N, CA and C atoms of all chains as a GROMACS GRO file, in nm:
protein
  630
    1UNK      N    1  10.482   4.515   2.056
    1UNK     CA    2  10.570   4.605   2.132
    1UNK      C    3  10.562   4.570   2.281
    2UNK      N    4  10.676   4.549   2.342
    2UNK     CA    5  10.676   4.515   2.484
    2UNK      C    6  10.696   4.640   2.568
    3UNK      N    7  10.670   4.627   2.697
    3UNK     CA    8  10.678   4.743   2.785
    3UNK      C    9  10.817   4.804   2.790
    4UNK      N   10  10.918   4.721   2.774
    4UNK     CA   11  11.055   4.773   2.786
    4UNK      C   12  11.091   4.864   2.668
    5UNK      N   13  11.009   4.860   2.563
    5UNK     CA   14  11.042   4.938   2.444
    5UNK      C   15  10.977   5.076   2.443
    6UNK      N   16  10.900   5.108   2.547
    6UNK     CA   17  10.839   5.240   2.551
    6UNK      C   18  10.878   5.309   2.681
    7UNK      N   19  10.854   5.438   2.686
    7UNK     CA   20  10.885   5.511   2.809
    7UNK      C   21  10.776   5.614   2.835
    8UNK      N   22  10.780   5.673   2.953
    8UNK     CA   23  10.673   5.764   2.993
    8UNK      C   24  10.730   5.893   3.051
    9UNK      N   25  10.646   5.996   3.045
    9UNK     CA   26  10.678   6.124   3.109
    9UNK      C   27  10.570   6.146   3.214
   10UNK      N   28  10.609   6.183   3.335
   10UNK     CA   29  10.511   6.202   3.443
   10UNK      C   30  10.527   6.341   3.503
   11UNK      N   31  10.413   6.405   3.524
   11UNK     CA   32  10.413   6.539   3.583
   11UNK      C   33  10.299   6.550   3.682
   12UNK      N   34  10.320   6.624   3.789
   12UNK     CA   35  10.216   6.641   3.888
   12UNK      C   36  10.212   6.788   3.930
   13UNK      N   37  10.092   6.840   3.950
   13UNK     CA   38  10.080   6.977   3.998
   13UNK      C   39   9.965   6.984   4.098
   14UNK      N   40   9.983   7.063   4.203
   14UNK     CA   41   9.881   7.076   4.308
   14UNK      C   42   9.812   7.210   4.289
   15UNK      N   43   9.682   7.204   4.266
   15UNK     CA   44   9.607   7.324   4.229
   15UNK      C   45   9.502   7.354   4.334
   16UNK      N   46   9.491   7.481   4.373
   16UNK     CA   47   9.393   7.520   4.473
   16UNK      C   48   9.258   7.542   4.404
   17UNK      N   49   9.194   7.430   4.372
   17UNK     CA   50   9.064   7.432   4.305
   17UNK      C   51   9.006   7.291   4.314
   18UNK      N   52   8.875   7.280   4.298
   18UNK     CA   53   8.809   7.150   4.302
   18UNK      C   54   8.827   7.079   4.167
   19UNK      N   55   8.825   6.944   4.169
   19UNK     CA   56   8.836   6.871   4.041
   19UNK      C   57   8.730   6.916   3.940
   20UNK      N   58   8.609   6.948   3.989
   20UNK     CA   59   8.500   6.992   3.902
   20UNK      C   60   8.535   7.121   3.826
   21UNK      N   61   8.619   7.204   3.890
   21UNK     CA   62   8.660   7.329   3.825
   21UNK      C   63   8.767   7.302   3.720
   22UNK      N   64   8.858   7.208   3.751
   22UNK     CA   65   8.975   7.186   3.665
   22UNK      C   66   8.943   7.097   3.545
   23UNK      N   67   8.859   6.996   3.566
   23UNK     CA   68   8.834   6.897   3.460
   23UNK      C   69   8.795   6.959   3.326
   24UNK      N   70   8.703   7.058   3.323
   24UNK     CA   71   8.661   7.113   3.193
   24UNK      C   72   8.775   7.180   3.115
   25UNK      N   73   8.886   7.213   3.183
   25UNK     CA   74   9.000   7.270   3.112
   25UNK      C   75   9.064   7.170   3.016
   26UNK      N   76   9.023   7.042   3.026
   26UNK     CA   77   9.072   6.940   2.934
   26UNK      C   78   8.969   6.900   2.829
   27UNK      N   79   8.846   6.948   2.844
   27UNK     CA   80   8.740   6.902   2.753
   27UNK      C   81   8.668   7.015   2.681
   28UNK      N   82   8.680   7.138   2.731
   28UNK     CA   83   8.615   7.253   2.669
   28UNK      C   84   8.721   7.333   2.591
   29UNK      N   85   8.707   7.346   2.458
   29UNK     CA   86   8.810   7.411   2.377
   29UNK      C   87   8.845   7.553   2.423
   30UNK      N   88   8.746   7.631   2.470
   30UNK     CA   89   8.774   7.767   2.516
   30UNK      C   90   8.862   7.765   2.640
   31UNK      N   91   8.832   7.673   2.732
   31UNK     CA   92   8.912   7.662   2.854
   31UNK      C   93   9.048   7.600   2.823
   32UNK      N   94   9.051   7.502   2.734
   32UNK     CA   95   9.177   7.437   2.696
   32UNK      C   96   9.274   7.540   2.638
   33UNK      N   97   9.218   7.633   2.556
   33UNK     CA   98   9.302   7.734   2.491
   33UNK      C   99   9.373   7.823   2.592
   34UNK      N  100   9.320   7.832   2.714
   34UNK     CA  101   9.379   7.922   2.815
   34UNK      C  102   9.508   7.867   2.874
   35UNK      N  103   9.533   7.736   2.853
   35UNK     CA  104   9.659   7.682   2.905
   35UNK      C  105   9.733   7.597   2.803
   36UNK      N  106   9.658   7.532   2.711
   36UNK     CA  107   9.722   7.433   2.623
   36UNK      C  108   9.728   7.472   2.477
   37UNK      N  109   9.656   7.578   2.440
   37UNK     CA  110   9.658   7.619   2.300
   37UNK      C  111   9.527   7.589   2.229
   38UNK      N  112   9.520   7.632   2.103
   38UNK     CA  113   9.399   7.613   2.022
   38UNK      C  114   9.378   7.464   1.998
   39UNK      N  115   9.254   7.419   2.025
   39UNK     CA  116   9.230   7.275   2.014
   39UNK      C  117   9.089   7.245   1.964
   40UNK      N  118   9.076   7.131   1.900
   40UNK     CA  119   8.945   7.078   1.864
   40UNK      C  120   8.923   6.956   1.954
   41UNK      N  121   8.818   6.961   2.032
   41UNK     CA  122   8.796   6.855   2.132
   41UNK      C  123   8.654   6.801   2.123
   42UNK      N  124   8.643   6.671   2.113
   42UNK     CA  125   8.513   6.604   2.118
   42UNK      C  126   8.522   6.500   2.230
   43UNK      N  127   8.497   6.545   2.354
   43UNK     CA  128   8.530   6.463   2.471
   43UNK      C  129   8.434   6.346   2.496
   44UNK      N  130   8.445   6.245   2.414
   44UNK     CA  131   8.374   6.118   2.436
   44UNK      C  132   8.461   6.011   2.372
   45UNK      N  133   8.450   5.886   2.419
   45UNK     CA  134   8.537   5.782   2.365
   45UNK      C  135   8.530   5.778   2.211
   46UNK      N  136   8.645   5.786   2.147
   46UNK     CA  137   8.652   5.788   2.001
   46UNK      C  138   8.645   5.928   1.943
   47UNK      N  139   8.613   6.027   2.025
   47UNK     CA  140   8.604   6.166   1.979
   47UNK      C  141   8.743   6.226   1.956
   48UNK      N  142   8.749   6.325   1.868
   48UNK     CA  143   8.879   6.380   1.830
   48UNK      C  144   8.943   6.467   1.939
   49UNK      N  145   9.075   6.454   1.948
   49UNK     CA  146   9.158   6.543   2.030
   49UNK      C  147   9.264   6.596   1.934
   50UNK      N  148   9.261   6.726   1.907
   50UNK     CA  149   9.357   6.784   1.812
   50UNK      C  150   9.402   6.918   1.866
   51UNK      N  151   9.532   6.936   1.882
   51UNK     CA  152   9.580   7.062   1.938
   51UNK      C  153   9.697   7.119   1.859
   52UNK      N  154   9.698   7.252   1.849
   52UNK     CA  155   9.807   7.324   1.788
   52UNK      C  156   9.914   7.340   1.896
   53UNK      N  157  10.026   7.270   1.878
   53UNK     CA  158  10.125   7.265   1.985
   53UNK      C  159  10.210   7.391   1.992
   54UNK      N  160  10.249   7.444   1.877
   54UNK     CA  161  10.341   7.558   1.879
   54UNK      C  162  10.325   7.651   1.759
   55UNK      N  163  10.208   7.653   1.700
   55UNK     CA  164  10.185   7.741   1.586
   55UNK      C  165  10.217   7.676   1.453
   56UNK      N  166  10.281   7.560   1.457
   56UNK     CA  167  10.319   7.492   1.332
   56UNK      C  168  10.287   7.343   1.338
   57UNK      N  169  10.321   7.283   1.450
   57UNK     CA  170  10.302   7.139   1.463
   57UNK      C  171  10.169   7.106   1.532
   58UNK      N  172  10.097   7.013   1.470
   58UNK     CA  173   9.967   6.974   1.523
   58UNK      C  174   9.980   6.835   1.585
   59UNK      N  175   9.924   6.821   1.705
   59UNK     CA  176   9.916   6.689   1.768
   59UNK      C  177   9.772   6.641   1.759
   60UNK      N  178   9.755   6.514   1.727
   60UNK     CA  179   9.620   6.462   1.712
   60UNK      C  180   9.608   6.326   1.780
   61UNK      N  181   9.486   6.299   1.826
   61UNK     CA  182   9.458   6.171   1.888
   61UNK      C  183   9.308   6.157   1.906
   62UNK      N  184   9.271   6.066   1.994
   62UNK     CA  185   9.130   6.044   2.023
   62UNK      C  186   9.111   6.032   2.173
   63UNK      N  187   8.997   6.080   2.222
   63UNK     CA  188   8.964   6.055   2.361
   63UNK      C  189   8.936   5.905   2.377
   64UNK      N  190   8.988   5.849   2.485
   64UNK     CA  191   8.969   5.707   2.514
   64UNK      C  192   8.872   5.692   2.631
   65UNK      N  193   8.899   5.767   2.737
   65UNK     CA  194   8.818   5.760   2.859
   65UNK      C  195   8.787   5.902   2.905
   66UNK      N  196   8.661   5.928   2.933
   66UNK     CA  197   8.623   6.061   2.982
   66UNK      C  198   8.535   6.038   3.105
   67UNK      N  199   8.592   6.058   3.224
   67UNK     CA  200   8.521   6.033   3.349
   67UNK      C  201   8.525   6.159   3.436
   68UNK      N  202   8.441   6.259   3.405
   68UNK     CA  203   8.444   6.382   3.484
   68UNK      C  204   8.400   6.356   3.628
   69UNK      N  205   8.461   6.415   3.729
   69UNK     CA  206   8.581   6.500   3.719
   69UNK      C  207   8.706   6.427   3.764
   70UNK      N  208   8.711   6.293   3.741
   70UNK     CA  209   8.820   6.213   3.798
   70UNK      C  210   8.935   6.184   3.703
   71UNK      N  211   8.902   6.157   3.576
   71UNK     CA  212   9.006   6.103   3.488
   71UNK      C  213   8.972   6.129   3.341
   72UNK      N  214   9.074   6.160   3.264
   72UNK     CA  215   9.056   6.171   3.119
   72UNK      C  216   9.179   6.108   3.052
   73UNK      N  217   9.153   6.027   2.949
   73UNK     CA  218   9.261   5.962   2.875
   73UNK      C  219   9.242   5.992   2.727
   74UNK      N  220   9.349   6.035   2.662
   74UNK     CA  221   9.343   6.054   2.517
   74UNK      C  222   9.474   6.008   2.454
   75UNK      N  223   9.466   5.973   2.326
   75UNK     CA  224   9.589   5.935   2.255
   75UNK      C  225   9.650   6.059   2.193
   76UNK      N  226   9.777   6.050   2.159
   76UNK     CA  227   9.854   6.169   2.118
   76UNK      C  228   9.961   6.130   2.016
   77UNK      N  229   9.973   6.210   1.910
   77UNK     CA  230  10.081   6.188   1.812
   77UNK      C  231  10.090   6.306   1.718
   78UNK      N  232  10.200   6.313   1.644
   78UNK     CA  233  10.216   6.423   1.548
   78UNK      C  234  10.132   6.397   1.425
   79UNK      N  235  10.058   6.501   1.384
   79UNK     CA  236   9.982   6.491   1.260
   79UNK      C  237  10.076   6.525   1.144
   80UNK      N  238  10.167   6.435   1.112
   80UNK     CA  239  10.265   6.459   1.006
   80UNK      C  240  10.308   6.325   0.950
   81UNK      N  241  10.353   6.327   0.826
   81UNK     CA  242  10.405   6.203   0.769
   81UNK      C  243  10.545   6.181   0.823
   82UNK      N  244  10.590   6.061   0.820
   82UNK     CA  245  10.722   6.026   0.869
   82UNK      C  246  10.749   6.082   1.008
   83UNK      N  247  10.680   6.028   1.104
   83UNK     CA  248  10.708   6.066   1.242
   83UNK      C  249  10.722   5.940   1.324
   84UNK      N  250  10.804   5.951   1.425
   84UNK     CA  251  10.825   5.841   1.519
   84UNK      C  252  10.700   5.821   1.604
   85UNK      N  253  10.622   5.927   1.617
   85UNK     CA  254  10.505   5.925   1.705
   85UNK      C  255  10.381   5.966   1.627
   86UNK      N  256  10.324   5.874   1.547
   86UNK     CA  257  10.204   5.909   1.472
   86UNK      C  258  10.081   5.916   1.562
   87UNK      N  259   9.972   5.979   1.514
   87UNK     CA  260   9.850   5.988   1.596
   87UNK      C  261   9.808   5.849   1.645
   88UNK      N  262   9.772   5.843   1.771
   88UNK     CA  263   9.726   5.716   1.828
   88UNK      C  264   9.837   5.632   1.888
   89UNK      N  265   9.963   5.673   1.868
   89UNK     CA  266  10.073   5.586   1.911
   89UNK      C  267  10.112   5.605   2.057
   90UNK      N  268  10.080   5.720   2.116
   90UNK     CA  269  10.112   5.737   2.258
   90UNK      C  270   9.985   5.780   2.332
   91UNK      N  271   9.986   5.768   2.463
   91UNK     CA  272   9.865   5.790   2.543
   91UNK      C  273   9.892   5.886   2.658
   92UNK      N  274   9.799   5.979   2.678
   92UNK     CA  275   9.809   6.072   2.790
   92UNK      C  276   9.694   6.045   2.886
   93UNK      N  277   9.728   6.019   3.013
   93UNK     CA  278   9.625   5.998   3.115
   93UNK      C  279   9.638   6.109   3.219
   94UNK      N  280   9.528   6.175   3.247
   94UNK     CA  281   9.527   6.281   3.348
   94UNK      C  282   9.428   6.242   3.456
   95UNK      N  283   9.476   6.242   3.581
   95UNK     CA  284   9.387   6.209   3.693
   95UNK      C  285   9.377   6.329   3.787
   96UNK      N  286   9.262   6.342   3.848
   96UNK     CA  287   9.232   6.455   3.936
   96UNK      C  288   9.195   6.398   4.073
   97UNK      N  289   9.282   6.418   4.171
   97UNK     CA  290   9.260   6.361   4.304
   97UNK      C  291   9.242   6.472   4.406
   98UNK      N  292   9.124   6.478   4.471
   98UNK     CA  293   9.102   6.584   4.572
   98UNK      C  294   9.200   6.572   4.688
   99UNK      N  295   9.247   6.685   4.738
   99UNK     CA  296   9.341   6.689   4.850
   99UNK      C  297   9.305   6.813   4.931
  100UNK      N  298   9.208   6.797   5.025
  100UNK     CA  299   9.157   6.913   5.099
  100UNK      C  300   9.089   7.007   5.002
  101UNK      N  301   9.129   7.135   5.008
  101UNK     CA  302   9.069   7.229   4.912
  101UNK      C  303   9.157   7.242   4.786
  102UNK      N  304   9.248   7.146   4.770
  102UNK     CA  305   9.332   7.140   4.651
  102UNK      C  306   9.297   7.015   4.569
  103UNK      N  307   9.356   7.009   4.451
  103UNK     CA  308   9.346   6.889   4.368
  103UNK      C  309   9.484   6.857   4.314
  104UNK      N  310   9.520   6.729   4.324
  104UNK     CA  311   9.646   6.685   4.263
  104UNK      C  312   9.614   6.646   4.119
  105UNK      N  313   9.672   6.717   4.025
  105UNK     CA  314   9.654   6.683   3.884
  105UNK      C  315   9.781   6.610   3.840
  106UNK      N  316   9.762   6.486   3.798
  106UNK     CA  317   9.876   6.404   3.759
  106UNK      C  318   9.862   6.369   3.611
  107UNK      N  319   9.964   6.399   3.534
  107UNK     CA  320   9.962   6.370   3.390
  107UNK      C  321  10.072   6.269   3.358
  108UNK      N  322  10.033   6.161   3.294
  108UNK     CA  323  10.130   6.060   3.251
  108UNK      C  324  10.119   6.043   3.100
  109UNK      N  325  10.226   6.072   3.030
  109UNK     CA  326  10.230   6.055   2.884
  109UNK      C  327  10.311   5.928   2.858
  110UNK      N  328  10.241   5.820   2.823
  110UNK     CA  329  10.311   5.692   2.810
  110UNK      C  330  10.308   5.639   2.667
  111UNK      N  331  10.376   5.527   2.650
  111UNK     CA  332  10.392   5.462   2.518
  111UNK      C  333  10.473   5.548   2.422
  112UNK      N  334  10.557   5.634   2.478
  112UNK     CA  335  10.647   5.711   2.392
  112UNK      C  336  10.759   5.618   2.345
  113UNK      N  337  10.812   5.645   2.226
  113UNK     CA  338  10.916   5.555   2.176
  113UNK      C  339  11.039   5.558   2.265
  114UNK      N  340  11.098   5.444   2.281
  114UNK     CA  341  11.222   5.434   2.358
  114UNK      C  342  11.337   5.424   2.259
  115UNK      N  343  11.455   5.408   2.309
  115UNK     CA  344  11.573   5.397   2.224
  115UNK      C  345  11.555   5.286   2.120
  116UNK      N  346  11.508   5.169   2.166
  116UNK     CA  347  11.498   5.054   2.076
  116UNK      C  348  11.403   5.081   1.961
  117UNK      N  349  11.283   5.136   1.992
  117UNK     CA  350  11.187   5.156   1.884
  117UNK      C  351  11.232   5.270   1.793
  118UNK      N  352  11.302   5.369   1.849
  118UNK     CA  353  11.354   5.478   1.766
  118UNK      C  354  11.458   5.422   1.669
  119UNK      N  355  11.543   5.334   1.720
  119UNK     CA  356  11.644   5.272   1.634
  119UNK      C  357  11.578   5.192   1.523
  120UNK      N  358  11.472   5.120   1.559
  120UNK     CA  359  11.407   5.036   1.461
  120UNK      C  360  11.338   5.122   1.354
  121UNK      N  361  11.286   5.238   1.394
  121UNK     CA  362  11.226   5.332   1.299
  121UNK      C  363  11.333   5.380   1.201
  122UNK      N  364  11.449   5.417   1.257
  122UNK     CA  365  11.559   5.464   1.173
  122UNK      C  366  11.604   5.352   1.079
  123UNK      N  367  11.608   5.230   1.131
  123UNK     CA  368  11.648   5.114   1.053
  123UNK      C  369  11.555   5.099   0.933
  124UNK      N  370  11.425   5.118   0.955
  124UNK     CA  371  11.326   5.107   0.848
  124UNK      C  372  11.355   5.204   0.735
  125UNK      N  373  11.387   5.328   0.771
  125UNK     CA  374  11.416   5.427   0.668
  125UNK      C  375  11.544   5.396   0.594
  126UNK      N  376  11.644   5.347   0.670
  126UNK     CA  377  11.772   5.312   0.605
  126UNK      C  378  11.751   5.208   0.497
  127UNK      N  379  11.667   5.110   0.530
  127UNK     CA  380  11.639   5.001   0.436
  127UNK      C  381  11.590   5.058   0.302
  128UNK      N  382  11.494   5.149   0.310
  128UNK     CA  383  11.436   5.201   0.186
  128UNK      C  384  11.527   5.303   0.118
  129UNK      N  385  11.604   5.375   0.198
  129UNK     CA  386  11.697   5.472   0.138
  129UNK      C  387  11.806   5.399   0.061
  130UNK      N  388  11.851   5.285   0.114
  130UNK     CA  389  11.952   5.206   0.044
  130UNK      C  390  11.898   5.160  -0.091
  131UNK      N  391  11.774   5.114  -0.090
  131UNK     CA  392  11.712   5.066  -0.214
  131UNK      C  393  11.693   5.181  -0.313
  132UNK      N  394  11.656   5.294  -0.259
  132UNK     CA  395  11.634   5.412  -0.344
  132UNK      C  396  11.766   5.454  -0.410
  133UNK      N  397  11.872   5.440  -0.333
  133UNK     CA  398  12.004   5.477  -0.383
  133UNK      C  399  12.044   5.388  -0.501
  134UNK      N  400  12.013   5.259  -0.490
  134UNK     CA  401  12.044   5.165  -0.599
  134UNK      C  402  11.968   5.206  -0.725
  135UNK      N  403  11.838   5.235  -0.708
  135UNK     CA  404  11.756   5.276  -0.822
  135UNK      C  405  11.810   5.407  -0.880
  136UNK      N  406  11.847   5.496  -0.791
  136UNK     CA  407  11.895   5.628  -0.833
  136UNK      C  408  12.022   5.622  -0.915
  137UNK      N  409  12.102   5.521  -0.892
  137UNK     CA  410  12.227   5.509  -0.968
  137UNK      C  411  12.210   5.415  -1.086
  138UNK      N  412  12.085   5.385  -1.120
  138UNK     CA  413  12.056   5.307  -1.240
  138UNK      C  414  12.055   5.156  -1.219
  139UNK      N  415  12.067   5.114  -1.095
  139UNK     CA  416  12.069   4.970  -1.066
  139UNK      C  417  11.931   4.915  -1.038
  140UNK      N  418  11.924   4.785  -1.018
  140UNK     CA  419  11.798   4.719  -0.985
  140UNK      C  420  11.814   4.657  -0.846
  141UNK      N  421  11.739   4.708  -0.749
  141UNK     CA  422  11.754   4.655  -0.613
  141UNK      C  423  11.694   4.516  -0.595
  142UNK      N  424  11.622   4.465  -0.696
  142UNK     CA  425  11.559   4.333  -0.685
  142UNK      C  426  11.436   4.341  -0.599
  143UNK      N  427  11.365   4.227  -0.584
  143UNK     CA  428  11.242   4.230  -0.504
  143UNK      C  429  11.272   4.270  -0.360
  144UNK      N  430  11.182   4.346  -0.298
  144UNK     CA  431  11.201   4.391  -0.160
  144UNK      C  432  11.178   4.273  -0.065
  145UNK      N  433  11.281   4.228   0.004
  145UNK     CA  434  11.262   4.114   0.095
  145UNK      C  435  11.159   4.142   0.204
  146UNK      N  436  11.148   4.270   0.245
  146UNK     CA  437  11.052   4.304   0.351
  146UNK      C  438  10.911   4.290   0.299
  147UNK      N  439  10.888   4.331   0.173
  147UNK     CA  440  10.756   4.321   0.114
  147UNK      C  441  10.717   4.174   0.099
  148UNK      N  442  10.812   4.090   0.056
  148UNK     CA  443  10.787   3.947   0.040
  148UNK      C  444  10.751   3.885   0.174
  149UNK      N  445  10.826   3.929   0.277
  149UNK     CA  446  10.798   3.882   0.414
  149UNK      C  447  10.656   3.918   0.456
  150UNK      N  448  10.621   4.044   0.430
  150UNK     CA  449  10.490   4.094   0.473
  150UNK      C  450  10.378   4.018   0.401
  151UNK      N  451  10.400   3.987   0.271
  151UNK     CA  452  10.300   3.916   0.193
  151UNK      C  453  10.278   3.775   0.250
  152UNK      N  454  10.387   3.714   0.295
  152UNK     CA  455  10.381   3.575   0.341
  152UNK      C  456  10.312   3.564   0.476
  153UNK      N  457  10.312   3.673   0.553
  153UNK     CA  458  10.256   3.669   0.689
  153UNK      C  459  10.105   3.671   0.691
  154UNK      N  460  11.190   7.634   0.160
  154UNK     CA  461  11.162   7.505   0.100
  154UNK      C  462  11.148   7.397   0.208
  155UNK      N  463  11.238   7.399   0.304
  155UNK     CA  464  11.227   7.304   0.415
  155UNK      C  465  11.096   7.324   0.488
  156UNK      N  466  11.056   7.452   0.496
  156UNK     CA  467  10.933   7.485   0.565
  156UNK      C  468  10.814   7.426   0.490
  157UNK      N  469  10.818   7.440   0.357
  157UNK     CA  470  10.707   7.389   0.277
  157UNK      C  471  10.698   7.237   0.288
  158UNK      N  472  10.814   7.175   0.300
  158UNK     CA  473  10.816   7.028   0.309
  158UNK      C  474  10.773   6.980   0.447
  159UNK      N  475  10.750   7.073   0.540
  159UNK     CA  476  10.705   7.033   0.674
  159UNK      C  477  10.817   6.979   0.760
  160UNK      N  478  10.941   7.005   0.720
  160UNK     CA  479  11.054   6.950   0.796
  160UNK      C  480  11.097   7.043   0.909
  161UNK      N  481  11.060   7.169   0.898
  161UNK     CA  482  11.091   7.261   1.006
  161UNK      C  483  10.964   7.337   1.042
  162UNK      N  484  10.962   7.398   1.156
  162UNK     CA  485  10.848   7.482   1.184
  162UNK      C  486  10.894   7.623   1.216
  163UNK      N  487  10.800   7.714   1.204
  163UNK     CA  488  10.833   7.854   1.217
  163UNK      C  489  10.756   7.910   1.334
  164UNK      N  490  10.824   7.984   1.417
  164UNK     CA  491  10.756   8.050   1.527
  164UNK      C  492  10.797   8.196   1.521
  165UNK      N  493  10.703   8.284   1.535
  165UNK     CA  494  10.736   8.426   1.530
  165UNK      C  495  10.750   8.479   1.671
  166UNK      N  496  10.859   8.548   1.695
  166UNK     CA  497  10.875   8.618   1.823
  166UNK      C  498  10.903   8.762   1.789
  167UNK      N  499  10.801   8.848   1.800
  167UNK     CA  500  10.815   8.985   1.755
  167UNK      C  501  10.837   8.984   1.605
  168UNK      N  502  10.947   9.043   1.563
  168UNK     CA  503  10.974   9.047   1.419
  168UNK      C  504  11.065   8.931   1.377
  169UNK      N  505  11.112   8.856   1.477
  169UNK     CA  506  11.201   8.745   1.443
  169UNK      C  507  11.120   8.622   1.405
  170UNK      N  508  11.173   8.545   1.317
  170UNK     CA  509  11.111   8.416   1.286
  170UNK      C  510  11.208   8.308   1.329
  171UNK      N  511  11.157   8.215   1.406
  171UNK     CA  512  11.244   8.110   1.456
  171UNK      C  513  11.205   7.980   1.388
  172UNK      N  514  11.301   7.918   1.323
  172UNK     CA  515  11.273   7.790   1.257
  172UNK      C  516  11.332   7.678   1.341
  173UNK      N  517  11.253   7.576   1.357
  173UNK     CA  518  11.302   7.463   1.435
  173UNK      C  519  11.244   7.335   1.376
  174UNK      N  520  11.320   7.228   1.380
  174UNK     CA  521  11.270   7.101   1.329
  174UNK      C  522  11.161   7.050   1.422
  175UNK      N  523  11.067   6.977   1.368
  175UNK     CA  524  10.966   6.912   1.450
  175UNK      C  525  11.039   6.820   1.547
  176UNK      N  526  11.010   6.835   1.677
  176UNK     CA  527  11.080   6.752   1.775
  176UNK      C  528  11.041   6.606   1.758
  177UNK      N  529  11.124   6.529   1.695
  177UNK     CA  530  11.085   6.392   1.662
  177UNK      C  531  11.194   6.290   1.693
  178UNK      N  532  11.315   6.340   1.718
  178UNK     CA  533  11.419   6.247   1.761
  178UNK      C  534  11.385   6.203   1.903
  179UNK      N  535  11.445   6.096   1.947
  179UNK     CA  536  11.406   6.038   2.076
  179UNK      C  537  11.431   6.133   2.194
  180UNK      N  538  11.554   6.175   2.210
  180UNK     CA  539  11.589   6.262   2.324
  180UNK      C  540  11.520   6.398   2.308
  181UNK      N  541  11.518   6.446   2.185
  181UNK     CA  542  11.460   6.575   2.154
  181UNK      C  543  11.310   6.576   2.187
  182UNK      N  544  11.241   6.469   2.149
  182UNK     CA  545  11.097   6.460   2.174
  182UNK      C  546  11.069   6.455   2.324
  183UNK      N  547  11.146   6.376   2.396
  183UNK     CA  548  11.128   6.366   2.542
  183UNK      C  549  11.150   6.500   2.609
  184UNK      N  550  11.256   6.568   2.568
  184UNK     CA  551  11.288   6.699   2.625
  184UNK      C  552  11.176   6.798   2.596
  185UNK      N  553  11.130   6.795   2.472
  185UNK     CA  554  11.024   6.886   2.429
  185UNK      C  555  10.897   6.861   2.510
  186UNK      N  556  10.856   6.734   2.521
  186UNK     CA  557  10.731   6.701   2.591
  186UNK      C  558  10.740   6.728   2.741
  187UNK      N  559  10.857   6.700   2.798
  187UNK     CA  560  10.880   6.730   2.940
  187UNK      C  561  10.849   6.877   2.968
  188UNK      N  562  10.909   6.961   2.885
  188UNK     CA  563  10.895   7.106   2.902
  188UNK      C  564  10.753   7.150   2.868
  189UNK      N  565  10.699   7.092   2.760
  189UNK     CA  566  10.567   7.129   2.711
  189UNK      C  567  10.459   7.101   2.816
  190UNK      N  568  10.460   6.982   2.874
  190UNK     CA  569  10.358   6.948   2.976
  190UNK      C  570  10.383   7.024   3.106
  191UNK      N  571  10.512   7.043   3.142
  191UNK     CA  572  10.543   7.116   3.265
  191UNK      C  573  10.492   7.260   3.256
  192UNK      N  574  10.523   7.327   3.144
  192UNK     CA  575  10.476   7.465   3.124
  192UNK      C  576  10.324   7.469   3.119
  193UNK      N  577  10.265   7.372   3.050
  193UNK     CA  578  10.119   7.366   3.036
  193UNK      C  579  10.051   7.353   3.172
  194UNK      N  580  10.102   7.262   3.256
  194UNK     CA  581  10.039   7.241   3.387
  194UNK      C  582  10.059   7.362   3.478
  195UNK      N  583  10.172   7.433   3.461
  195UNK     CA  584  10.192   7.556   3.538
  195UNK      C  585  10.088   7.661   3.499
  196UNK      N  586  10.062   7.672   3.367
  196UNK     CA  587   9.960   7.767   3.321
  196UNK      C  588   9.822   7.722   3.367
  197UNK      N  589   9.799   7.590   3.364
  197UNK     CA  590   9.669   7.536   3.408
  197UNK      C  591   9.643   7.574   3.553
  198UNK      N  592   9.747   7.563   3.636
  198UNK     CA  593   9.733   7.597   3.779
  198UNK      C  594   9.683   7.742   3.793
  199UNK      N  595   9.744   7.832   3.720
  199UNK     CA  596   9.709   7.974   3.729
  199UNK      C  597   9.564   7.997   3.687
  200UNK      N  598   9.526   7.944   3.568
  200UNK     CA  599   9.392   7.974   3.518
  200UNK      C  600   9.284   7.899   3.595
  201UNK      N  601   9.315   7.778   3.644
  201UNK     CA  602   9.215   7.702   3.719
  201UNK      C  603   9.192   7.766   3.856
  202UNK      N  604   9.299   7.817   3.917
  202UNK     CA  605   9.283   7.883   4.048
  202UNK      C  606   9.203   8.013   4.033
  203UNK      N  607   9.226   8.082   3.921
  203UNK     CA  608   9.144   8.202   3.894
  203UNK      C  609   8.998   8.163   3.880
  204UNK      N  610   8.972   8.055   3.805
  204UNK     CA  611   8.835   8.009   3.781
  204UNK      C  612   8.768   7.971   3.913
  205UNK      N  613   8.845   7.905   4.002
  205UNK     CA  614   8.791   7.862   4.132
  205UNK      C  615   8.751   7.985   4.215
  206UNK      N  616   8.834   8.087   4.214
  206UNK     CA  617   8.805   8.209   4.290
  206UNK      C  618   8.679   8.276   4.234
  207UNK      N  619   8.669   8.278   4.101
  207UNK     CA  620   8.552   8.336   4.035
  207UNK      C  621   8.426   8.265   4.074
  208UNK      N  622   8.437   8.132   4.094
  208UNK     CA  623   8.321   8.050   4.129
  208UNK      C  624   8.272   8.077   4.270
  209UNK      N  625   8.370   8.090   4.362
  209UNK     CA  626   8.331   8.098   4.503
  209UNK      C  627   8.294   8.239   4.544
  210UNK      N  628   8.316   8.334   4.451
  210UNK     CA  629   8.289   8.474   4.486
  210UNK      C  630   8.139   8.500   4.497
   0.00000   0.00000   0.00000
């Protein structure tokens, strides 16, 4: 995947608090719940990041970098089958930069699918739906060219 | 049935139940995450500033 195929969301907020005060709101489940929702957090590289986004959909990933109180990076994706954004596929980086008695909290959610990768995801499903349709109408779709390709690689 | 299949999600607002598809289309996902992180950081500002005041008291 090349850089042109993904996109990012960037947000910044200026908070009247020290980085040391704000950082635990990303690593302590009780504090996280006060702004981001119910979460399971194991804040060390490879540790789980799992949050209830809206009462139904769960986002899951892993902590990648935990540098209190400067920076935290975790991966993010939907904990569901058939999603454009599976766990581990996108990355959230949060940085905490002191600014007087304030802190600039900057959140960048990157590696999100772009138009091209979304199209290619849809293309993948079309391929199998077409084959399923042939089987469904009593036909034989023949060997899957994609499977043969994958075997040869 | 759609709910059981995980294709939609349910949110309760009072006595109303709101069903919505998992935001997974490209534009839909971007819009959802834009709003989700913006609202989240706004709430973070409020609770973190409260915590800071509690600390310095």
